[in-house]
MIDREN-982277 format. One record per residue (C-alpha): residue number from 0; z, x, y; residue in one letter. Coordinates in Angstrom, 1 decimal. Layout:
{node NUM {Z X Y} "A"};
...
***
This chain:
{node 0 {5.7 58.2 78.1} "M"};
{node 1 {8.1 56.1 80.3} "A"};
{node 2 {10.4 58.7 82.0} "P"};
{node 3 {12.3 56.1 84.0} "L"};
{node 4 {12.5 53.6 81.2} "G"};
{node 5 {10.2 50.7 80.3} "Y"};
{node 6 {12.6 48.1 81.7} "D"};
{node 7 {13.0 50.0 85.0} "R"};
{node 8 {9.2 50.0 85.5} "Y"};
{node 9 {9.0 46.2 84.8} "C"};
{node 10 {11.8 45.7 87.4} "D"};
{node 11 {10.0 47.9 89.9} "E"};
{node 12 {6.8 45.8 89.6} "I"};
{node 13 {8.7 42.9 91.1} "L"};
{node 14 {10.7 45.0 93.6} "D"};
{node 15 {7.8 46.9 94.9} "Q"};
{node 16 {5.5 43.9 95.2} "S"};
{node 17 {8.3 42.1 97.0} "G"};
{node 18 {8.6 44.9 99.5} "L"};
{node 19 {4.9 44.9 100.0} "L"};
{node 20 {4.8 41.1 100.5} "R"};
{node 21 {7.6 41.5 103.1} "D"};
{node 22 {5.5 44.0 105.0} "L"};
{node 23 {2.3 42.0 105.0} "V"};
{node 24 {3.9 38.7 106.0} "K"};
{node 25 {3.0 38.0 109.6} "G"};
{node 26 {0.3 40.8 109.7} "A"};
{node 27 {-3.3 40.1 110.6} "D"};
{node 28 {-4.9 40.1 107.2} "L"};
{node 29 {-8.3 40.9 108.7} "S"};
{node 30 {-6.9 44.1 110.3} "A"};
{node 31 {-8.0 47.5 108.8} "P"};
{node 32 {-5.8 49.7 106.6} "V"};
{node 33 {-6.8 53.2 107.8} "P"};
{node 34 {-5.5 55.0 104.6} "A"};
{node 35 {-8.0 52.9 102.6} "C"};
{node 36 {-11.3 53.1 104.5} "P"};
{node 37 {-13.2 49.8 104.6} "G"};
{node 38 {-10.2 47.8 103.5} "W"};
{node 39 {-8.3 45.1 105.3} "T"};
{node 40 {-4.8 43.9 104.5} "F"};
{node 41 {-6.3 41.0 102.6} "A"};
{node 42 {-8.5 43.4 100.5} "A"};
{node 43 {-5.4 45.6 99.8} "L"};
{node 44 {-3.5 42.6 98.4} "V"};
{node 45 {-6.5 41.4 96.4} "R"};
{node 46 {-7.0 44.9 95.0} "H"};
{node 47 {-3.4 45.1 93.7} "I"};
{node 48 {-3.2 41.5 92.5} "G"};
{node 49 {-6.6 41.8 90.8} "G"};
{node 50 {-5.5 44.9 88.9} "N"};
{node 51 {-2.2 43.2 87.8} "L"};
{node 52 {-4.1 40.2 86.6} "R"};
{node 53 {-6.7 42.2 84.8} "T"};
{node 54 {-4.2 44.3 82.8} "V"};
{node 55 {-2.0 41.3 82.2} "E"};
{node 56 {-5.0 39.5 80.7} "T"};
{node 57 {-5.8 42.4 78.5} "A"};
{node 58 {-2.3 42.8 77.2} "V"};
{node 59 {-1.6 39.1 76.9} "G"};
{node 60 {-4.8 38.2 75.1} "A"};
{node 61 {-5.0 41.3 73.1} "G"};
{node 62 {-8.6 41.8 73.9} "T"};
{node 63 {-10.3 44.5 76.0} "P"};
{node 64 {-11.4 43.8 79.6} "V"};
{node 65 {-14.2 46.3 79.8} "S"};
{node 66 {-16.3 45.1 82.7} "D"};
{node 67 {-14.7 45.6 86.2} "P"};
{node 68 {-16.6 42.5 87.3} "A"};
{node 69 {-15.3 40.4 84.4} "A"};
{node 70 {-14.6 36.9 85.3} "Q"};
{node 71 {-10.9 36.7 84.7} "V"};
{node 72 {-9.4 33.4 86.0} "T"};
{node 73 {-7.9 34.0 89.4} "G"};
{node 74 {-8.8 37.7 89.4} "L"};
{node 75 {-10.1 37.7 93.0} "S"};
{node 76 {-7.5 35.4 94.5} "G"};
{node 77 {-8.0 32.3 96.7} "P"};
{node 78 {-11.4 31.7 98.2} "R"};
{node 79 {-10.1 32.2 101.8} "D"};
{node 80 {-7.6 34.7 103.3} "D"};
{node 81 {-5.0 32.0 104.0} "D"};
{node 82 {-1.8 34.0 104.2} "P"};
{node 83 {0.4 31.6 102.3} "A"};
{node 84 {-2.1 31.1 99.5} "E"};
{node 85 {-2.8 34.9 99.2} "L"};
{node 86 {1.0 35.6 99.1} "D"};
{node 87 {1.6 33.0 96.5} "A"};
{node 88 {-1.3 34.3 94.4} "W"};
{node 89 {0.0 37.9 94.6} "F"};
{node 90 {3.5 36.9 93.8} "S"};
{node 91 {2.3 35.0 90.8} "D"};
{node 92 {0.3 38.0 89.6} "A"};
{node 93 {3.4 40.2 89.8} "A"};
{node 94 {5.6 37.7 88.0} "E"};
{node 95 {3.1 37.1 85.2} "K"};
{node 96 {2.4 40.8 84.8} "Y"};
{node 97 {6.1 41.6 84.4} "T"};
{node 98 {6.7 38.7 82.0} "A"};
{node 99 {3.7 39.6 79.8} "T"};
{node 100 {4.5 43.3 79.7} "L"};
{node 101 {8.2 42.6 78.9} "R"};
{node 102 {7.1 40.3 76.1} "Q"};
{node 103 {4.7 42.9 74.7} "A"};
{node 104 {7.3 45.6 74.9} "G"};
{node 105 {6.7 49.4 75.0} "P"};
{node 106 {4.7 49.5 71.7} "D"};
{node 107 {1.9 47.4 73.0} "G"};
{node 108 {-1.7 48.5 73.7} "E"};
{node 109 {-4.4 47.4 76.1} "A"};
{node 110 {-8.0 48.5 76.9} "T"};
{node 111 {-9.0 48.0 80.5} "V"};
{node 112 {-12.4 49.2 81.9} "W"};
{node 113 {-12.9 51.3 78.8} "G"};
{node 114 {-9.6 53.0 79.1} "F"};
{node 115 {-7.1 52.5 76.3} "Q"};
{node 116 {-3.5 53.0 76.9} "G"};
{node 117 {-0.1 51.9 75.8} "G"};
{node 118 {1.9 49.4 77.7} "T"};
{node 119 {4.3 52.1 79.1} "P"};
{node 120 {1.2 53.7 80.7} "F"};
{node 121 {0.0 50.5 82.2} "W"};
{node 122 {3.3 49.4 83.6} "V"};
{node 123 {4.0 52.9 85.1} "R"};
{node 124 {0.5 53.0 86.6} "R"};
{node 125 {0.9 49.6 88.2} "A"};
{node 126 {4.3 50.6 89.7} "V"};
{node 127 {2.9 53.6 91.4} "H"};
{node 128 {-0.3 51.8 92.5} "D"};
{node 129 {2.0 49.5 94.4} "I"};
{node 130 {4.3 52.2 95.6} "V"};
{node 131 {1.4 54.1 97.3} "V"};
{node 132 {-0.3 51.0 98.6} "H"};
{node 133 {2.9 49.9 100.1} "R"};
{node 134 {2.9 53.1 102.1} "A"};
{node 135 {-0.7 52.3 103.2} "D"};
{node 136 {0.5 49.1 104.6} "A"};
{node 137 {3.6 50.6 106.2} "A"};
{node 138 {1.6 53.4 107.9} "L"};
{node 139 {-1.0 50.9 109.2} "A"};
{node 140 {1.8 48.7 110.7} "L"};
{node 141 {3.9 51.6 112.0} "G"};
{node 142 {6.8 50.6 109.8} "E"};
{node 143 {9.4 52.7 108.1} "E"};
{node 144 {8.5 53.6 104.5} "Y"};
{node 145 {11.3 54.4 102.1} "V"};
{node 146 {11.1 54.9 98.3} "V"};
{node 147 {13.8 55.9 95.9} "A"};
{node 148 {13.8 59.6 95.2} "P"};
{node 149 {13.5 59.3 91.4} "D"};
{node 150 {10.6 56.9 91.8} "L"};
{node 151 {8.8 59.1 94.3} "A"};
{node 152 {9.2 62.2 92.0} "A"};
{node 153 {7.9 60.1 89.1} "D"};
{node 154 {4.9 59.1 91.2} "A"};
{node 155 {4.0 62.8 91.6} "V"};
{node 156 {4.5 63.5 87.9} "D"};
{node 157 {2.4 60.5 86.9} "E"};
{node 158 {-0.5 61.5 89.1} "L"};
{node 159 {-0.5 65.0 87.8} "L"};
{node 160 {-0.4 63.7 84.2} "E"};
{node 161 {-3.2 61.3 85.0} "L"};
{node 162 {-5.4 64.1 86.5} "F"};
{node 163 {-4.6 66.5 83.7} "A"};
{node 164 {-5.7 64.0 81.1} "G"};
{node 165 {-9.0 63.4 82.9} "Q"};
{node 166 {-10.1 67.0 83.3} "Q"};
{node 167 {-12.4 66.8 80.3} "A"};
{node 168 {-14.8 64.4 82.0} "G"};
{node 169 {-13.1 61.2 82.9} "G"};
{node 170 {-13.2 62.2 86.6} "M"};
{node 171 {-16.0 64.7 87.2} "P"};
{node 172 {-14.6 66.2 90.4} "A"};
{node 173 {-11.5 67.3 88.4} "L"};
{node 174 {-13.7 69.7 86.3} "A"};
{node 175 {-14.1 71.8 89.5} "E"};
{node 176 {-10.4 72.5 89.7} "L"};
{node 177 {-10.7 75.9 88.2} "R"};
{node 178 {-9.7 79.3 89.4} "G"};
{node 179 {-8.2 82.7 88.6} "G"};
{node 180 {-4.5 81.9 88.5} "G"};
{node 181 {-4.1 80.5 92.0} "E"};
{node 182 {-1.1 78.3 92.4} "T"};
{node 183 {-0.1 75.3 94.5} "I"};
{node 184 {3.6 74.5 94.9} "R"};
{node 185 {4.9 71.1 96.1} "L"};
{node 186 {8.5 71.4 97.3} "A"};
{node 187 {10.8 68.6 98.4} "A"};
{node 188 {13.2 70.0 100.9} "A"};
{node 189 {15.6 67.0 100.7} "D"};
{node 190 {15.9 66.6 97.0} "T"};
{node 191 {15.0 70.0 95.5} "G"};
{node 192 {12.3 68.6 93.4} "A"};
{node 193 {9.3 70.9 93.0} "A"};
{node 194 {6.0 71.2 91.1} "W"};
{node 195 {3.8 74.2 90.4} "L"};
{node 196 {0.1 73.7 89.7} "I"};
{node 197 {-2.0 76.7 88.4} "E"};
{node 198 {-5.8 76.8 88.4} "L"};
{node 199 {-7.2 78.7 85.5} "G"};
{node 200 {-10.7 79.4 84.2} "P"};
{node 201 {-10.5 76.4 81.9} "D"};
{node 202 {-8.9 73.9 84.3} "G"};
{node 203 {-5.4 73.4 85.8} "F"};
{node 204 {-2.0 73.2 84.3} "T"};
{node 205 {1.2 72.0 86.0} "W"};
{node 206 {5.0 71.9 85.4} "R"};
{node 207 {8.1 71.0 87.3} "R"};
{node 208 {9.4 73.9 89.2} "D"};
{node 209 {12.7 72.7 90.6} "D"};
{node 210 {14.3 76.2 90.3} "T"};
{node 211 {11.7 77.6 92.7} "G"};
{node 212 {11.5 80.8 90.8} "G"};
{node 213 {7.9 81.6 91.4} "Q"};
{node 214 {5.9 82.3 94.6} "D"};
{node 215 {2.7 80.3 95.1} "A"};
{node 216 {-0.7 80.9 96.7} "T"};
{node 217 {0.1 77.9 98.9} "V"};
{node 218 {3.3 75.8 99.3} "T"};
{node 219 {3.5 72.3 100.6} "V"};
{node 220 {7.1 71.7 101.8} "R"};
{node 221 {8.7 68.6 103.4} "G"};
{node 222 {10.7 65.5 102.5} "S"};
{node 223 {9.9 64.2 99.1} "L"};
{node 224 {8.3 61.1 100.6} "T"};
{node 225 {6.1 63.2 102.9} "D"};
{node 226 {5.1 65.5 100.0} "V"};
{node 227 {4.2 62.5 97.9} "L"};
{node 228 {2.1 60.9 100.6} "L"};
{node 229 {0.3 64.2 101.4} "T"};
{node 230 {-0.4 64.8 97.8} "F"};
{node 231 {-1.9 61.3 97.6} "Y"};
{node 232 {-3.9 62.0 100.7} "R"};
{node 233 {-2.1 59.3 102.7} "R"};
{node 234 {-0.8 61.9 105.3} "L"};
{node 235 {-3.0 64.7 106.6} "P"};
{node 236 {-1.7 68.1 105.5} "A"};
{node 237 {-2.1 69.4 109.0} "T"};
{node 238 {-0.4 66.4 110.6} "G"};
{node 239 {3.0 68.1 111.0} "G"};
{node 240 {4.9 66.0 108.5} "R"};
{node 241 {4.8 68.8 105.9} "V"};
{node 242 {4.8 72.6 106.3} "E"};
{node 243 {1.9 74.5 104.7} "I"};
{node 244 {2.7 78.1 103.8} "R"};
{node 245 {0.0 80.4 102.4} "G"};
{node 246 {-3.7 79.6 101.7} "D"};
{node 247 {-4.3 76.2 103.3} "A"};
{node 248 {-7.9 76.4 102.0} "G"};
{node 249 {-6.7 76.2 98.4} "L"};
{node 250 {-4.8 73.0 99.2} "L"};
{node 251 {-7.9 71.5 100.8} "D"};
{node 252 {-9.9 72.5 97.7} "F"};
{node 253 {-7.4 70.6 95.6} "W"};
{node 254 {-7.1 67.5 97.8} "L"};
{node 255 {-10.9 67.1 98.2} "S"};
{node 256 {-11.3 66.8 94.4} "R"};
{node 257 {-8.0 65.3 93.1} "A"};
{node 258 {-8.1 61.7 94.3} "S"};
{node 259 {-7.9 58.2 92.8} "L"};
{node 260 {-9.9 56.8 95.8} "S"};
***
């Protein structure tokens, strides 16, 4: 599914990577990125660029890339962390990714690291990977972070869809997200967007809850951007950027198990 449209996601790959490049220019590439423990800015750029090149290779060649350590040409970037070389390598990765995914169109398929998905999945996943890692860089630098409301809301949708699809064993920690009907509500005070997650005996379900018609065991309320970053564990739930109403322990239970990192 491509809720914002396939072409929009392709456009966002270039836009979001450009915004990230602007942030990183002039930064000390050896400095740590606190939201990604153990990473430097150089590692952040290499991670995103490597992912883009890996998927682009799988889509363009029509063959699986099943080994995370596969030797894809240029996957790891330049030998040294020269800022100009790393920026050029990352820019080239984003441009090639966008060109290849546009050419493949929304009916393409690719298998990466054992996961098969259509090109709409891969381009959407890449966009939100950059959206969130751009926040990592902005938070580390103390810079303002802004993301379009529809893109931020789609990032929450996409993460919930990804987690829901991996409950059966793809991500073992998700199998622990069970309960007796407890609910988590994410509420964006500035846009009205909201989500309701329910923990049942067989796993969790979720739905958009923009009407706000149901009370929840715990509610996370704040700006859409802050709700997104809290849900992605980029902001601490107790840091004052969002308001927690209800059972904070349930939110901790979710956040400790539902993570891509």
